[in-house]
Each structure stands twice: as C-alpha cells, then as structure tokens.
C-alpha positions as CSV (number, residue, x, y, z in Angstrom):
1,M,22.3,7.6,-5.6
2,K,23.5,3.8,-5.2
3,R,25.4,4.9,-2.0
4,L,22.2,6.4,-0.6
5,K,20.2,3.3,-1.5
6,K,22.6,1.2,0.3
7,I,22.5,3.3,3.5
8,Y,18.7,3.5,3.3
9,C,18.4,-0.5,3.0
10,L,21.0,-0.8,6.0
11,A,19.2,1.6,8.1
12,T,15.7,-0.1,7.5
13,F,17.3,-3.5,8.3
14,F,18.7,-2.3,11.7
15,M,15.4,-0.5,12.5
16,A,13.7,-3.7,11.8
17,I,16.0,-5.6,14.1
18,V,15.7,-3.1,16.8
19,A,11.9,-3.3,16.8
20,V,11.9,-7.0,17.0
21,V,14.3,-7.1,19.9
22,L,12.2,-4.4,21.7
23,T,9.1,-6.3,21.1
24,L,10.4,-9.5,22.4
25,S,11.8,-7.7,25.5
26,V,8.5,-6.2,26.4
27,S,6.8,-9.4,25.9
28,F,9.5,-11.4,28.2
29,E,9.2,-8.6,30.7
30,R,5.6,-8.8,31.0
31,D,5.5,-12.6,31.2
32,T,8.3,-12.3,34.1
33,V,6.3,-9.8,36.1
34,Y,3.0,-11.9,35.6
35,A,4.9,-15.1,36.9
36,S,6.5,-13.3,39.7
37,S,3.1,-11.9,40.8
38,L,1.5,-15.3,40.8
39,G,4.5,-16.6,42.8
40,Q,4.1,-13.9,45.4
41,G,0.3,-14.1,45.5
42,M,0.0,-17.9,46.1
43,V,-1.8,-18.9,49.3
44,T,-1.6,-22.3,51.0
45,Q,-4.5,-24.2,52.4
46,D,-3.3,-23.2,55.8
47,G,-3.8,-19.5,54.9
48,Q,-0.1,-18.9,54.7
49,N,1.5,-17.0,51.9
50,G,3.4,-19.6,49.8
51,G,6.0,-17.0,48.6
52,G,6.3,-18.6,45.2
53,T,8.4,-21.3,46.5
54,G,5.7,-24.1,47.5
55,A,5.4,-27.4,46.1
56,G,3.0,-26.3,43.4
57,T,5.7,-24.1,41.8
58,T,8.6,-26.6,41.8
59,G,7.6,-28.1,38.7
60,N,7.4,-24.9,36.6
61,N,11.0,-23.8,37.1
62,G,12.3,-24.9,33.6
63,N,13.4,-22.2,31.2
64,G,11.8,-21.5,28.0
65,I,9.6,-19.5,25.6
66,S,5.8,-19.6,25.7
67,F,3.1,-18.0,24.0
68,S,0.1,-17.1,25.9
69,Y,-3.5,-16.0,24.8
70,N,-5.7,-13.2,26.0
71,N,-8.6,-15.1,26.3
72,E,-10.3,-18.8,25.5
73,D,-11.0,-17.7,22.0
74,G,-7.5,-18.1,21.0
75,S,-6.4,-14.6,20.4
76,L,-2.8,-13.7,20.6
77,T,-1.4,-11.3,23.0
78,T,-0.5,-7.7,21.9
79,P,3.3,-8.1,21.9
80,I,2.9,-11.2,19.5
81,K,0.5,-9.2,17.3
82,T,3.0,-6.5,17.3
83,L,5.7,-9.0,16.2
84,L,3.5,-10.2,13.5
85,V,2.8,-6.8,12.1
86,L,6.3,-5.9,12.1
87,T,7.2,-9.1,10.3
88,V,4.5,-8.2,7.5
89,L,5.6,-4.7,7.3
90,A,9.2,-6.1,6.5
91,L,7.8,-8.4,3.8
92,A,5.5,-5.6,2.4
93,P,7.8,-4.5,-0.5
94,S,8.1,-8.1,-1.7
95,I,4.3,-8.6,-1.3
96,L,3.6,-5.5,-3.1
97,I,6.0,-6.3,-6.0
98,L,5.3,-9.9,-6.5
99,L,1.6,-10.4,-5.5
100,T,0.0,-7.6,-7.4
101,S,0.0,-5.7,-10.8
102,Y,3.1,-3.6,-9.7
103,T,5.5,-5.8,-11.7
104,R,4.1,-5.6,-15.0
105,I,3.3,-1.9,-14.5
106,I,6.8,-0.7,-13.5
107,I,8.5,-2.8,-16.4
108,V,6.3,-1.3,-19.1
109,L,7.0,2.2,-17.8
110,H,10.7,1.5,-18.0
111,F,10.4,0.2,-21.4
112,A,8.5,3.3,-22.7
113,R,11.1,5.5,-21.1
114,T,14.1,3.7,-22.7
115,A,12.2,3.3,-26.1
116,I,11.8,7.2,-26.1
117,G,15.4,7.6,-25.5
118,T,15.3,10.0,-22.5
119,Q,17.7,8.7,-20.1
120,S,16.1,9.9,-16.7
121,T,13.0,11.5,-17.5
122,P,10.6,10.9,-16.1
123,P,12.7,10.4,-12.9
124,N,12.7,7.0,-11.1
125,Q,10.7,8.5,-8.3
126,I,8.1,9.7,-10.7
127,M,7.8,6.1,-12.3
128,V,7.7,4.2,-9.1
129,G,5.0,6.5,-7.5
130,L,2.8,6.2,-10.8
131,A,3.2,2.4,-10.8
132,L,2.4,2.3,-7.1
133,F,-0.8,4.3,-7.3
134,L,-1.8,2.4,-10.4
135,T,-1.4,-0.7,-8.3
136,I,-3.6,0.6,-5.7
137,F,-6.3,1.5,-8.3
138,I,-6.2,-2.1,-9.7
139,M,-6.0,-3.9,-6.4
140,W,-8.6,-1.7,-4.6
141,P,-11.3,-4.3,-5.1
142,T,-9.1,-7.2,-3.9
143,M,-7.9,-5.3,-0.8
144,Q,-11.7,-4.2,0.2
145,Q,-12.5,-8.0,-0.2
146,I,-9.5,-8.9,2.1
147,N,-10.5,-6.3,4.6
148,E,-14.2,-7.5,4.8
149,T,-13.5,-11.2,5.0
150,A,-10.1,-11.3,7.0
151,I,-9.1,-8.0,8.7
152,K,-12.5,-6.9,10.3
153,P,-13.6,-10.4,11.6
154,L,-10.0,-11.0,13.0
155,D,-10.1,-7.4,14.8
156,N,-13.7,-8.3,16.1
157,G,-12.5,-11.5,17.5
158,E,-14.7,-13.4,15.2
159,I,-12.1,-15.7,13.5
160,T,-8.6,-16.8,14.8
161,T,-5.2,-15.5,13.0
162,E,-5.0,-18.8,11.1
163,E,-8.5,-18.5,9.7
164,A,-7.9,-14.8,8.7
165,F,-4.6,-15.6,7.0
166,A,-6.6,-18.4,4.9
167,A,-9.3,-16.0,4.2
168,A,-6.9,-13.3,3.1
169,Q,-5.3,-15.8,0.5
170,E,-8.6,-16.3,-1.4
171,P,-8.9,-12.7,-3.0
172,I,-5.3,-12.7,-3.9
173,R,-5.5,-16.3,-5.5
174,D,-8.6,-15.0,-7.5
175,F,-6.5,-11.9,-8.7
176,M,-3.4,-14.0,-9.7
177,F,-5.5,-16.8,-11.4
178,R,-7.2,-14.2,-13.6
179,D,-3.8,-13.6,-15.5
180,L,-2.2,-16.9,-14.5
181,Q,-1.4,-19.2,-17.8
182,E,-2.0,-22.8,-17.6
183,K,1.5,-23.6,-18.9
184,D,3.1,-21.5,-16.2
185,L,1.2,-23.2,-13.3
186,K,1.9,-26.6,-14.8
187,L,5.6,-26.0,-15.0
188,F,6.1,-25.4,-11.4
189,V,3.6,-28.1,-10.5
190,D,5.7,-30.5,-12.5
191,I,9.0,-29.1,-10.9
192,A,7.6,-29.5,-7.5
193,E,6.5,-33.1,-8.1
194,A,9.8,-34.0,-9.8
195,N,11.9,-32.8,-7.1
196,N,9.5,-33.7,-4.2
197,V,9.4,-30.2,-3.2
198,I,5.7,-30.4,-2.1
199,E,3.0,-32.8,-2.3
200,I,0.3,-32.0,-4.7
201,Q,-2.9,-33.8,-5.0
202,E,-3.9,-35.5,-8.3
203,Y,-5.8,-33.5,-10.6
204,Q,-8.1,-34.1,-13.4
205,S,-8.7,-30.8,-15.0
206,Y,-7.0,-27.4,-14.7
207,E,-10.1,-26.0,-12.5
208,E,-9.4,-28.8,-10.0
209,L,-5.8,-27.9,-10.0
210,Q,-6.7,-24.2,-9.2
211,E,-8.5,-25.3,-6.0
212,H,-5.8,-27.6,-4.7
213,V,-2.5,-26.1,-5.8
214,P,-0.6,-24.3,-2.7
215,M,0.3,-20.8,-2.8
216,V,4.2,-21.7,-3.1
217,V,3.4,-22.9,-6.6
218,V,0.9,-20.3,-7.6
219,V,3.2,-17.1,-6.7
220,P,6.3,-18.1,-9.1
221,A,4.1,-19.1,-11.8
222,F,2.1,-15.7,-11.6
223,I,5.6,-13.8,-11.6
224,I,6.7,-15.5,-14.6
225,G,3.5,-14.7,-16.6
226,E,3.8,-11.2,-15.5
227,L,7.3,-10.8,-16.8
228,R,6.2,-12.4,-20.1
229,Q,3.3,-10.0,-20.5
230,A,5.3,-7.1,-19.6
231,F,8.2,-7.9,-22.1
232,I,5.6,-8.4,-24.8
233,M,4.2,-5.1,-24.2
234,G,7.6,-3.5,-24.1
235,F,8.3,-5.0,-27.5
236,V,5.3,-3.5,-29.0
237,I,6.1,-0.1,-27.5
238,Y,9.6,-0.2,-28.9
239,I,8.3,-0.7,-32.8
240,P,7.3,2.8,-33.8
241,F,10.2,4.4,-32.0
242,I,12.7,1.9,-33.8
243,V,11.1,2.9,-37.1
244,I,11.9,6.5,-36.4
245,D,15.5,5.7,-35.6
246,M,16.0,3.7,-38.9
247,V,14.4,6.5,-40.9
248,V,16.5,9.2,-39.4
249,S,19.7,7.0,-39.6
250,S,19.1,6.4,-43.1
251,V,18.4,9.9,-44.0
252,L,21.7,11.0,-42.2
253,M,23.6,8.3,-44.1
254,S,22.3,9.4,-47.4
255,M,23.2,12.9,-46.6
256,G,26.9,12.0,-45.6
257,M,26.5,13.1,-41.8
258,M,28.0,10.0,-40.7
259,M,29.6,11.8,-37.5
260,L,26.2,13.3,-36.4
261,P,24.6,10.8,-33.9
262,P,21.3,9.7,-35.1
263,T,19.7,9.7,-31.6
264,T,20.3,13.4,-31.4
265,I,18.1,14.1,-34.3
266,S,15.5,11.2,-33.7
267,L,14.9,12.2,-30.0
268,P,12.6,15.4,-30.9
269,F,10.8,13.3,-33.4
270,K,10.1,10.5,-31.0
271,I,9.0,12.9,-28.2
272,L,6.7,14.7,-30.7
273,L,5.2,11.4,-31.8
274,F,4.4,10.5,-28.2
275,I,2.8,13.8,-27.6
276,L,0.6,13.6,-30.7
277,A,-0.5,10.2,-30.0
278,D,-1.3,11.2,-26.4
279,G,1.0,8.5,-25.2
280,W,0.6,8.5,-21.5
281,S,-3.1,8.2,-21.5
282,L,-2.7,5.4,-24.4
283,L,-0.1,3.6,-22.4
284,I,-1.7,3.7,-19.0
285,E,-5.1,2.8,-20.5
286,N,-3.9,-0.2,-22.3
287,V,-1.7,-1.3,-19.2
288,V,-4.7,-1.2,-16.8
289,N,-7.0,-2.8,-19.1
290,T,-5.0,-5.8,-19.3
291,F,-5.9,-6.7,-15.7
292,Y,-9.7,-6.6,-16.3
C-alpha cells in the first residue's frame, strides 16, 4: 500500500510538471506567432511592406517573458488562466486539509476506530470518503458565498483576478474565525512580531486584530486549534472503551487467565456498546455540531 501511494504521488507530480510545461509552451508559441505576424504585416509610410525589420522594430528585439491581457479590463489570457488553475489544483489537497473542517473530522474518526480496537475496519478509503463528504456538507455555505462573491464576478469580467482572490478570502476567514481561539492567534502574532516575519498593525482589541491580521498568521493558528479540538474529542471517545478494557482485564486476572489477551474478549463488547449507543450517528452528530 505504501509503495502504491509513493507511485501515485510521483505520477501526480510528474503529470503536474508536464501540464505546466505544455501550458508555458503553448503560451510562448502563441506570443511568437503573434509577434511574427505583426512584423510581417507592418507597412511603412511609403506603402511598402516593412518585413518586420524596420526601425520601429529594432527596439523590441530583447529576449524575455511578458504577460499580455485580452482586453483593457485587465483579464489574463487563456494560457495564463490555465496555469493558475493548474496551480490551484496542485494545492487543492493542502487547501482542503488545512483550511476546512477536514482535519478535525478525519482525526476524530481515526481516534474512534483506534478506541474500538478494529485495526483496519472501516478501511482508510471509507474514512477519507466520509470525512470528505462531511467537509463538503459543512463548507457548502462558505463555498456558495465564494462562488457568488468571487468566481461568478470574475467569470463575467466584473472584477480582476486580484479582487477575486481578496473576495474569496473573506468567507474562509469568517469560517476560520468562528473556531479560532484568541490565544492561538496571539501566539502566532507575537512570533511574527518577535522575528520580524511580517509587519502587523497595532491593535487595541481582539476584534480589531481579526480585521488586520493576514492569512499567513490566521492559517497556522486555525490548524493548531483544530488539532487541539480533535484530540480533546478523541480523549472523550477513548474513555468508555478504556473502562471496558479495564473491566475485562480485571475479570481475566481474577480468573487466572493471564495468557488470554484481554483485547480478544473486550473487542466484541466494545463493538456491542458502539452499536447499542448508535455510535456512528452520535459521533457524526457531535462532530458536525462543533462547527455551528
């Protein structure tokens, strides 16, 4: 399984490199054809074809990379948009894991599976799929807001790419600040100020800090808070199953069955307790409700 994961990661990395190279080659080829057509179509004041070698073209022979725009509104050309989309797709797993509810959900699910004692049931594919769809369910209002305020206006040409990026940050910031603890945010603010990582404006209150703190500070503070919440919930999940293990172990010791592993006897009881308590519904309900 580990070998397949390594092969999958390497294949994905090489596919991303090939896509970027093809995009850049298409962009440069279009620029070259466009420049050559301009050179061949130049006409002098005498009505003669300049052939692209006139005095007006001698000043543009320098080599370099330039980014052109489709129109006066400042929208990027199609190859550059394709390159940006590929970059976002390459960073999509990190965005999904770090900026959404996925981190807390997947950690809690793994804690639950470990507490029950089933080694690979449910499988990792089931756990990841469940966490993914729960993340989509929780983040759906945020994604709709991003679509309305950033993606649709950008697609219609109403705003520029920079404005769309700034508009897309606001819903994500609002989501993160709902679960962000003040001590985590101030921790990274103090670290950034102490090491001159980034300049942060002076703030008088926590509400003012929320308005001015950049995303590079908000994201790690949010991740630390998610890890803390997930481990607290995992500890609570462990308690009833540890009690069952202790009771079974004490009974086996009193009966003199020291060679019999306690987990062999306690596993059916833990599964039975999880079923009788409707564990999956109870677990998912409480995890989802922590985000509201």
